[in-house]
ROLUMMAR-335547 format. One record per atom (N, C-alpha, C): x, y, z. Coordinates in steps of 0.2 Angstrom, whole numbers, padded with zeros to 4 digits, always signed. Layout:
<atoms>
XYZ
...
</atoms>
This chain:
<atoms>
+0427+0123-0293
+0431+0129-0292
+0434+0131-0299
+0435+0137-0300
+0438+0139-0306
+0446+0138-0305
+0450+0139-0311
+0457+0137-0310
+0461+0141-0305
+0458+0148-0303
+0462+0152-0298
+0459+0151-0291
+0455+0146-0290
+0452+0144-0284
+0446+0148-0282
+0443+0152-0287
+0437+0156-0286
+0431+0151-0287
+0426+0152-0283
+0420+0147-0284
+0418+0148-0291
+0416+0143-0294
+0413+0143-0301
+0406+0147-0301
+0404+0149-0307
+0398+0152-0308
+0392+0148-0305
+0392+0142-0307
+0387+0137-0305
+0387+0136-0298
+0393+0136-0295
+0393+0135-0287
+0390+0141-0284
+0391+0147-0287
+0389+0154-0284
+0381+0153-0284
+0378+0152-0289
+0371+0151-0290
+0368+0146-0285
+0371+0140-0285
+0369+0135-0280
+0369+0137-0273
+0375+0141-0271
+0376+0143-0265
+0370+0148-0263
+0369+0153-0267
+0364+0158-0266
+0357+0155-0265
+0356+0150-0269
+0349+0147-0268
+0349+0143-0261
+0354+0140-0259
+0355+0137-0252
+0354+0142-0247
+0357+0148-0247
+0357+0153-0242
+0350+0156-0242
+0347+0157-0248
+0340+0160-0248
+0335+0155-0244
+0336+0149-0245
+0332+0144-0242
+0334+0144-0234
+0340+0145-0232
+0342+0146-0225
+0338+0152-0222
+0338+0157-0226
+0335+0164-0224
+0327+0162-0223
+0324+0158-0228
+0317+0156-0227
+0316+0152-0220
+0321+0148-0218
+0321+0144-0212
+0320+0149-0206
+0323+0155-0206
+0322+0160-0201
+0317+0165-0202
+0312+0164-0207
+0307+0168-0208
+0307+0172-0214
+0312+0171-0218
+0312+0174-0225
+0315+0181-0224
+0314+0185-0230
+0317+0192-0230
+0312+0196-0226
+0316+0199-0221
+0312+0203-0216
+0309+0209-0219
+0303+0211-0216
+0300+0217-0218
+0304+0223-0215
+0305+0229-0219
+0308+0234-0216
+0306+0236-0209
+0299+0236-0208
+0297+0239-0202
+0298+0234-0196
+0300+0227-0198
+0302+0222-0193
+0309+0222-0191
+0313+0225-0196
+0321+0224-0195
+0324+0231-0197
+0322+0236-0194
+0324+0243-0197
+0332+0244-0197
+0335+0241-0192
+0342+0242-0192
+0346+0239-0197
+0344+0233-0199
+0346+0229-0204
+0346+0233-0211
+0340+0235-0212
+0338+0238-0219
+0342+0245-0219
+0342+0248-0213
+0346+0254-0213
+0353+0254-0215
+0356+0249-0213
+0363+0247-0215
+0364+0246-0222
+0359+0242-0225
+0359+0240-0232
+0358+0247-0236
+0353+0251-0233
+0351+0257-0237
+0357+0262-0238
+0362+0263-0232
+0368+0267-0233
+0372+0264-0238
+0374+0258-0238
+0378+0255-0243
+0376+0255-0250
+0369+0254-0251
+0366+0254-0257
+0367+0261-0260
+0364+0266-0257
+0364+0273-0259
+0371+0275-0261
+0376+0274-0256
+0383+0276-0258
+0386+0273-0264
+0385+0266-0265
+0389+0263-0270
+0385+0264-0277
+0379+0264-0277
+0375+0265-0283
+0376+0272-0286
+0376+0277-0282
+0377+0284-0285
+0385+0285-0286
+0389+0281-0283
+0396+0281-0284
+0398+0278-0291
+0394+0273-0293
+0395+0270-0300
+0394+0276-0305
+0390+0281-0304
+0388+0286-0308
+0393+0292-0308
+0398+0292-0303
+0402+0297-0302
+0401+0301-0296
+0397+0300-0292
+0396+0304-0286
+0402+0302-0281
+0404+0308-0278
+0410+0307-0274
+0410+0307-0266
+0403+0307-0264
+0402+0307-0257
+0405+0300-0254
+0409+0300-0249
+0411+0294-0245
+0405+0291-0241
+0406+0285-0239
+0401+0282-0235
+0399+0286-0229
+0404+0288-0225
+0402+0292-0219
+0398+0298-0220
+0399+0301-0226
+0395+0307-0228
+0388+0305-0230
+0388+0299-0233
+0381+0297-0235
+0377+0295-0229
+0380+0292-0224
+0377+0290-0218
+0375+0296-0214
+0379+0301-0214
+0377+0308-0210
+0371+0311-0214
+0371+0311-0220
+0366+0314-0224
+0359+0310-0223
+0359+0304-0223
+0353+0300-0223
+0351+0299-0216
+0355+0298-0211
+0353+0297-0204
+0351+0303-0200
+0355+0309-0202
+0354+0315-0198
+0352+0321-0202
+0352+0320-0209
+0351+0326-0213
+0356+0331-0213
+0363+0329-0212
+0368+0333-0212
+0372+0333-0218
+0374+0338-0221
+0378+0338-0227
+0385+0340-0225
+0388+0334-0223
+0395+0335-0221
+0400+0335-0227
+0405+0340-0226
+0410+0341-0231
+0408+0347-0235
+0411+0348-0241
+0410+0354-0245
+0409+0352-0252
+0405+0346-0253
+0404+0344-0260
+0398+0349-0263
+0398+0348-0270
+0392+0352-0273
+0386+0349-0271
+0381+0354-0270
+0374+0352-0268
+0371+0346-0272
+0373+0346-0279
+0370+0341-0283
+0372+0334-0281
+0378+0333-0278
+0380+0327-0276
+0376+0324-0270
+0374+0329-0265
+0370+0327-0259
+0363+0325-0261
+0360+0329-0266
+0354+0328-0268
+0353+0322-0273
+0358+0320-0276
+0358+0313-0280
+0358+0307-0275
+0361+0308-0269
+0361+0303-0264
+0354+0303-0261
+0352+0308-0259
+0345+0309-0256
+0340+0306-0260
+0340+0308-0267
+0334+0305-0271
+0335+0297-0272
+0341+0295-0273
+0342+0288-0273
+0339+0284-0267
+0341+0287-0261
+0339+0284-0255
+0332+0284-0254
+0328+0289-0256
+0321+0290-0256
+0318+0284-0260
+0321+0283-0266
+0318+0278-0270
+0320+0271-0267
+0326+0270-0265
+0328+0263-0262
+0323+0261-0256
+0322+0266-0252
+0318+0265-0246
+0311+0262-0248
+0308+0265-0254
+0302+0263-0256
+0302+0256-0259
+0308+0255-0263
+0309+0248-0265
+0309+0243-0260
+0313+0244-0254
+0314+0239-0249
+0307+0238-0246
+0302+0243-0245
+0296+0242-0242
+0292+0237-0246
+0294+0236-0252
+0290+0231-0257
+0292+0224-0255
+0297+0223-0250
+0298+0216-0248
+0293+0213-0245
+0291+0207-0248
+0285+0203-0245
+0279+0207-0245
+0278+0211-0249
+0271+0215-0249
+0266+0212-0253
+0260+0212-0251
+0254+0208-0254
+0252+0212-0261
+0256+0218-0263
+0254+0221-0269
+0255+0217-0275
+0260+0213-0274
+0262+0209-0280
+0260+0202-0279
+0255+0199-0283
+0252+0192-0281
+0256+0186-0283
+0261+0188-0288
+0265+0182-0290
+0262+0179-0297
+0257+0182-0299
+0254+0179-0305
+0254+0185-0311
+0255+0191-0309
+0256+0196-0314
+0263+0198-0314
+0265+0203-0319
+0272+0205-0319
+0274+0208-0313
+0280+0206-0311
+0283+0209-0304
+0285+0216-0304
+0284+0219-0310
+0285+0226-0311
+0281+0229-0316
+0278+0235-0314
+0273+0239-0319
+0276+0245-0321
+0273+0248-0326
+0275+0255-0329
+0274+0260-0323
+0269+0259-0319
+0269+0264-0313
+0274+0263-0308
+0277+0257-0307
+0283+0256-0303
+0289+0260-0306
+0290+0259-0312
+0296+0262-0316
+0295+0270-0315
+0289+0273-0316
+0289+0280-0316
+0290+0282-0309
+0287+0279-0304
+0287+0281-0297
+0294+0281-0295
+0298+0275-0296
+0305+0275-0294
+0309+0281-0297
+0308+0282-0304
+0312+0287-0307
+0310+0294-0304
+0304+0295-0302
+0302+0301-0299
+0305+0302-0293
+0305+0297-0288
+0308+0298-0282
+0316+0299-0282
+0319+0295-0287
+0326+0296-0287
+0329+0302-0290
+0325+0305-0295
+0328+0311-0299
+0325+0318-0296
+0319+0318-0293
+0316+0324-0291
+0320+0329-0287
+0324+0326-0282
+0328+0331-0278
+0333+0335-0282
+0337+0331-0286
+0342+0334-0289
+0340+0338-0295
+0334+0336-0298
+0331+0340-0304
+0330+0347-0302
+0328+0348-0296
+0326+0355-0294
+0332+0360-0294
+0338+0357-0294
+0344+0362-0294
+0348+0360-0301
+0348+0354-0303
+0352+0353-0309
+0348+0348-0314
+0343+0351-0317
+0339+0347-0322
+0343+0345-0328
+0341+0340-0332
+0345+0339-0338
+0345+0345-0343
+0350+0347-0345
+0350+0354-0349
+0346+0353-0356
+0344+0347-0358
+0341+0347-0364
+0333+0345-0363
+0331+0344-0357
+0325+0341-0355
+0319+0346-0357
+0314+0343-0360
+0308+0347-0361
+0304+0346-0354
+0299+0351-0353
+0295+0351-0347
+0292+0344-0346
+0290+0340-0352
+0287+0334-0352
+0292+0328-0350
+0298+0330-0349
+0303+0324-0348
+0305+0325-0341
+0302+0328-0337
+0303+0329-0329
+0303+0322-0326
+0306+0321-0320
+0306+0315-0317
+0299+0311-0317
+0300+0305-0319
+0294+0300-0319
+0291+0300-0326
+0293+0304-0331
+0291+0304-0338
+0296+0301-0343
+0294+0297-0347
+0299+0294-0352
+0301+0300-0357
+0307+0298-0360
+0311+0303-0364
+0307+0304-0370
+0308+0310-0373
+0306+0313-0379
+0312+0315-0384
+0317+0312-0382
+0323+0314-0386
+0327+0307-0388
+0330+0307-0394
+0334+0302-0395
+0341+0302-0392
+0344+0297-0390
+0350+0297-0386
+0356+0295-0391
+0362+0297-0389
+0368+0295-0393
+0369+0288-0391
+0373+0284-0396
+0374+0277-0395
+0379+0276-0389
+0378+0270-0386
+0383+0269-0380
+0390+0269-0383
+0395+0269-0378
+0402+0269-0380
+0404+0263-0384
+0400+0257-0383
+0402+0251-0387
+0398+0250-0393
+0394+0255-0395
+0390+0255-0401
+0383+0254-0400
+0380+0251-0395
+0373+0250-0394
+0369+0256-0394
+0364+0256-0399
+0360+0262-0400
+0353+0261-0396
+0351+0265-0391
+0345+0265-0388
+0339+0266-0393
+0333+0264-0392
+0328+0265-0397
+0326+0272-0398
+0324+0274-0404
+0321+0281-0405
+0316+0282-0400
+0315+0289-0398
+0310+0290-0393
+0303+0288-0394
+0300+0289-0401
+0294+0286-0402
+0292+0279-0400
+0298+0275-0400
+0297+0268-0399
+0297+0266-0391
+0299+0271-0387
+0301+0269-0380
+0295+0267-0376
+0289+0270-0377
+0283+0268-0373
+0281+0260-0375
+0281+0259-0381
+0279+0252-0383
+0285+0247-0381
+0291+0249-0381
+0296+0244-0379
+0296+0243-0372
+0295+0248-0368
+0296+0248-0361
+0289+0244-0358
+0284+0245-0362
+0278+0241-0360
+0279+0234-0361
+0282+0232-0367
+0283+0225-0368
+0288+0222-0363
+0293+0227-0361
+0298+0224-0356
+0294+0222-0349
+0289+0226-0347
+0286+0224-0341
+0282+0217-0342
+0279+0216-0348
+0276+0210-0350
+0281+0204-0349
+0287+0205-0353
+0292+0200-0353
+0295+0199-0346
+0294+0203-0341
+0297+0203-0334
+0294+0197-0331
+0288+0195-0333
+0285+0189-0330
+0289+0183-0330
+0293+0182-0336
+0298+0176-0336
+0303+0176-0331
+0304+0181-0327
+0308+0181-0321
+0306+0176-0316
+0300+0176-0315
+0297+0172-0309
+0299+0164-0310
+0298+0162-0316
+0300+0154-0317
+0305+0154-0323
+0308+0148-0323
+0312+0147-0329
+0318+0142-0327
+0321+0140-0333
+0327+0135-0331
+0333+0138-0329
+0334+0145-0330
+0340+0148-0328
+0340+0150-0321
+0346+0151-0318
+0346+0153-0311
+0342+0160-0310
+0339+0161-0304
+0335+0168-0304
+0340+0174-0306
+0346+0174-0304
+0350+0180-0305
+0351+0181-0312
+0352+0175-0316
+0352+0176-0323
+0346+0179-0327
+0340+0176-0324
+0334+0179-0327
+0333+0187-0325
+0335+0188-0319
+0335+0195-0317
+0340+0200-0321
+0346+0197-0322
+0351+0200-0326
+0349+0202-0333
+0345+0197-0336
+0343+0198-0343
+0338+0204-0343
+0333+0204-0338
+0329+0210-0338
+0332+0216-0337
+0337+0216-0332
+0341+0222-0331
+0345+0225-0337
+0348+0221-0341
+0351+0223-0347
+0347+0225-0352
+0341+0222-0352
+0336+0224-0357
+0333+0231-0356
+0332+0233-0349
+0330+0239-0347
+0335+0245-0349
+0341+0243-0348
+0347+0248-0349
+0347+0249-0357
+0346+0244-0361
+0346+0245-0368
+0341+0250-0370
+0335+0250-0367
+0329+0254-0369
+0331+0261-0367
+0334+0262-0361
+0335+0269-0358
+0329+0273-0358
+0324+0271-0355
+0318+0275-0356
+0317+0282-0354
+0322+0284-0350
+0322+0291-0347
+0327+0295-0350
+0327+0302-0350
+0332+0306-0353
+0338+0306-0348
+0337+0305-0342
+0343+0305-0337
+0341+0300-0331
+0346+0297-0328
+0345+0293-0322
+0344+0286-0323
+0345+0283-0330
+0343+0276-0331
+0348+0271-0327
+0354+0273-0326
+0358+0268-0322
+0355+0267-0315
+0354+0273-0312
+0352+0272-0305
+0345+0269-0305
+0341+0271-0309
+0334+0268-0309
+0334+0261-0311
+0338+0259-0316
+0339+0252-0318
+0341+0248-0312
+0346+0250-0308
+0348+0246-0302
+0343+0246-0296
+0339+0251-0296
+0333+0251-0291
+0328+0246-0293
+0326+0246-0300
+0322+0241-0303
+0324+0234-0302
+0331+0233-0303
+0334+0227-0302
+0332+0224-0295
+0333+0229-0290
+0332+0227-0283
+0325+0226-0281
+0320+0230-0285
+0313+0228-0284
+0311+0221-0286
+0314+0219-0292
+0313+0212-0294
+0315+0207-0289
+0321+0208-0287
+0324+0203-0282
+0320+0203-0276
+0318+0209-0273
+0315+0208-0266
+0308+0205-0267
+0305+0207-0273
+0298+0204-0274
+0298+0196-0275
+0304+0194-0277
+0305+0186-0277
+0308+0183-0271
+0309+0188-0266
+0311+0185-0259
+0319+0185-0258
+0322+0188-0263
+0330+0189-0263
+0332+0195-0260
+0337+0196-0256
+0340+0202-0254
+0342+0206-0260
+0342+0213-0259
+0345+0217-0264
+0352+0216-0266
+0353+0218-0272
+0360+0217-0275
+0364+0224-0274
+0369+0225-0270
+0373+0231-0270
+0379+0230-0274
+0379+0233-0280
+0385+0233-0284
+0390+0238-0282
+0396+0235-0279
+0401+0239-0276
+0404+0244-0281
+0406+0250-0279
+0409+0255-0284
+0416+0252-0286
+0419+0248-0283
+0425+0245-0285
+0424+0240-0291
+0418+0238-0291
+0416+0233-0297
+0414+0237-0303
+0414+0243-0303
+0411+0247-0309
+0414+0245-0316
+0420+0244-0317
+0423+0242-0323
+0420+0235-0325
+0420+0230-0320
+0417+0224-0322
+0410+0224-0323
+0406+0228-0319
+0399+0228-0320
+0397+0231-0327
+0401+0236-0329
+0399+0239-0336
+0401+0234-0342
+0407+0230-0340
+0409+0225-0345
+0404+0220-0346
+0401+0217-0341
+0396+0212-0341
+0389+0214-0344
+0388+0221-0342
+0382+0223-0346
+0383+0223-0353
+0388+0225-0355
+0390+0225-0363
+0389+0218-0366
+0392+0213-0362
+0391+0207-0364
+0384+0204-0365
+0380+0207-0360
+0373+0205-0361
+0370+0208-0367
+0372+0213-0369
+0370+0216-0376
+0371+0212-0382
+0376+0207-0381
+0377+0202-0386
+0374+0195-0385
+0369+0195-0380
+0366+0189-0378
+0369+0185-0373
+0374+0187-0370
+0378+0183-0365
+0376+0185-0358
+0371+0183-0355
+0369+0185-0349
+0372+0182-0343
+0376+0177-0344
+0379+0173-0338
+0384+0177-0334
+0388+0181-0337
+0393+0185-0333
+0389+0190-0329
+0384+0194-0331
+0380+0199-0327
+0376+0195-0322
+0374+0189-0323
+0370+0185-0318
+0375+0183-0313
+0381+0182-0314
+0386+0180-0309
+0387+0186-0305
+0388+0192-0308
+0390+0198-0304
+0384+0200-0299
+0378+0199-0302
+0372+0200-0297
+0372+0195-0292
+0373+0189-0293
+0372+0184-0288
+0377+0185-0283
+0384+0186-0285
+0389+0188-0280
+0387+0194-0275
+0384+0199-0278
+0382+0205-0275
+0376+0203-0270
+0372+0199-0272
+0366+0197-0267
+0369+0193-0262
+0373+0188-0263
+0376+0184-0258
+0380+0188-0253
+0384+0192-0256
+0388+0197-0251
+0383+0200-0246
+0378+0203-0249
+0373+0207-0245
+0370+0202-0240
+0368+0196-0242
+0365+0191-0237
+0370+0189-0232
+0376+0188-0233
+0381+0186-0228
+0383+0192-0224
+0384+0198-0226
+0386+0203-0222
+0381+0206-0218
+0375+0207-0220
+0370+0211-0216
+0364+0207-0214
+0361+0202-0218
+0355+0199-0216
+0356+0193-0212
+0359+0188-0214
+0359+0182-0210
+0362+0183-0203
+0368+0186-0202
+0371+0187-0196
+0366+0191-0191
+0362+0195-0194
+0358+0199-0189
+0351+0196-0187
+0349+0191-0191
+0342+0189-0190
+0343+0181-0187
+0348+0178-0188
+0349+0171-0187
+0349+0169-0179
+0350+0174-0175
+0351+0172-0168
+0357+0169-0166
+0358+0167-0160
+0364+0164-0157
+0366+0157-0159
+0361+0153-0161
+0362+0146-0162
+0361+0143-0169
+0359+0148-0173
+0358+0146-0180
+0364+0145-0183
+0365+0139-0187
+0371+0138-0190
+0372+0142-0197
+0377+0145-0197
+0378+0150-0203
+0385+0148-0206
+0386+0150-0213
+0392+0150-0216
+0397+0154-0213
+0404+0152-0213
+0409+0155-0209
+0410+0163-0212
+0408+0164-0218
+0409+0171-0220
+0404+0176-0217
+0398+0173-0215
+0393+0177-0211
+0395+0178-0204
+0400+0174-0202
+0402+0175-0195
+0409+0179-0194
+0413+0180-0199
+0419+0183-0199
+0418+0190-0198
+0423+0193-0195
+0423+0201-0194
+0430+0203-0194
+0431+0209-0192
+0438+0212-0192
+0443+0209-0188
+0441+0205-0183
+0446+0202-0178
+0447+0194-0180
+0442+0191-0184
+0442+0184-0185
+0441+0184-0193
+0446+0182-0197
+0445+0181-0204
+0441+0175-0206
+0439+0174-0212
+0436+0168-0214
+0441+0162-0214
+0447+0164-0216
+0453+0159-0216
+0454+0156-0209
+0454+0161-0204
+0456+0159-0197
+0450+0155-0194
+0444+0156-0196
+0438+0152-0193
+0438+0145-0197
+0440+0145-0203
+0440+0139-0207
+0446+0134-0204
+0452+0137-0202
+0457+0133-0199
+0455+0131-0192
+0452+0135-0188
+0450+0133-0182
+0445+0127-0182
+0440+0127-0187
+0435+0122-0188
+0439+0116-0190
+0443+0116-0195
+0447+0110-0197
+0451+0107-0192
+0453+0111-0187
+0458+0108-0182
+0453+0106-0176
+0447+0107-0176
+0443+0105-0171
+0442+0110-0165
+0445+0116-0166
+0445+0121-0160
+0439+0125-0160
+0436+0125-0166
+0429+0129-0167
+0424+0124-0168
+0419+0124-0164
+0413+0119-0165
+0410+0121-0172
+0410+0117-0176
+0407+0118-0183
+0405+0111-0186
+0401+0112-0191
+0398+0106-0195
+0399+0108-0203
+0400+0102-0206
+0401+0103-0214
+0394+0101-0216
+0391+0105-0221
+0385+0104-0224
+0386+0099-0230
+0381+0097-0234
+0381+0092-0239
+0386+0094-0245
+0388+0101-0245
+0393+0103-0250
+0400+0103-0247
+0401+0102-0241
+0407+0102-0238
+0409+0109-0235
+0404+0113-0235
+0406+0120-0232
+0405+0120-0225
+0409+0123-0221
+0409+0123-0214
+0404+0129-0212
+0400+0127-0207
+0395+0131-0204
+0396+0131-0196
+0395+0137-0193
+0395+0137-0186
+0390+0142-0183
+0390+0144-0177
+0385+0148-0175
+0389+0154-0171
+0385+0159-0169
+0388+0165-0165
+0390+0162-0158
+0386+0158-0156
+0387+0155-0149
+0394+0151-0149
+0395+0147-0154
+0401+0143-0155
+0407+0147-0156
+0406+0152-0160
+0412+0157-0161
+0414+0161-0155
+0409+0163-0151
+0410+0166-0145
+0414+0162-0140
+0412+0155-0140
+0415+0151-0135
+0423+0150-0138
+0423+0149-0144
+0430+0149-0147
+0435+0155-0145
+0432+0161-0146
+0436+0167-0145
+0438+0167-0137
+0433+0165-0133
+0434+0164-0126
+0440+0159-0124
+0440+0154-0128
+0445+0148-0126
+0452+0150-0129
+0452+0155-0134
+0459+0157-0136
+0462+0160-0131
+0459+0164-0126
+0462+0168-0121
+0462+0164-0114
+0458+0159-0114
+0458+0156-0107
+0465+0153-0105
+0468+0150-0110
+0475+0147-0108
+0481+0151-0108
+0480+0158-0109
+0485+0162-0109
+0487+0163-0101
+0494+0163-0100
+0496+0164-0093
+0496+0171-0091
+0494+0172-0084
+0494+0178-0081
+0501+0181-0082
+0502+0188-0083
+0508+0191-0083
+0512+0190-0076
+0518+0189-0076
+0522+0189-0070
+0521+0196-0066
+0520+0195-0060
+0520+0201-0056
+0527+0203-0054
+0529+0209-0054
+0535+0212-0052
+0537+0211-0045
+0543+0209-0043
+0545+0208-0036
+0546+0215-0033
+0543+0215-0027
+0544+0222-0024
+0551+0222-0021
</atoms>
């Protein structure tokens, strides 16, 4: 544990690997066609948060209405709705790559065609009404930039446009290192994500595309997508900047925490069934906090077991029995005398 009681970086990576193995025990990352409701919920949160990181102001309920029913609720600028729509189209394609045979595991987990396709899906809707003002016709969605970009706020200069094709081609080759290596998976993925953002291969939409590519890499490795919450924007940008200086650990931790949160909130609770032992944070809800469940487990009121790392695990069935027992002992209210 860190001095403030927050789990250490090493602990987060170890726990994520443990939970991904637990996911494998119940069949692994489900295909979208097999678990539509699970992926639908992830889809809403991903589209909302990733576009919000870039300044989109639609709230989650507006995103849900747009994606679920095609309703543009509210009075936002058309551009904002189309940003979300494009990102969601691309995210759905990324999710469909989960456990797909198109990637054999021996080649690079991402290709130039993948990059172009993701960018084309994500940017095409909004480009129709709000194209980049400086874009040439040959810089439309799916095409690499033919302009030099200004330096980033912290001084990093993306490569000159004649170098982009060679550098992004090399990036896809280097992405093979993500598959194996001594570093935790999320550190390897973080290194690739930061390198992509340094190249900034497109004239616009590199942040959204980079996070979609990040999730493509994760899903092809059998990990859930990472949803970087909009409230984490400042931290996310800070650790991206630190990666530019060769320190990928902090970004790897942010990604690992985001993947773990997604796993705990959406995936494991939905697919594990009633009797599978899950971490307490996968069983908590608005009525029962993690702290309340842990206290009940420690006092023996909630059926639970500690794993080899000392973390409490219980099941949906045991939690339901605990909830029922909490009210079983309550006295019936006294009846009024007539």
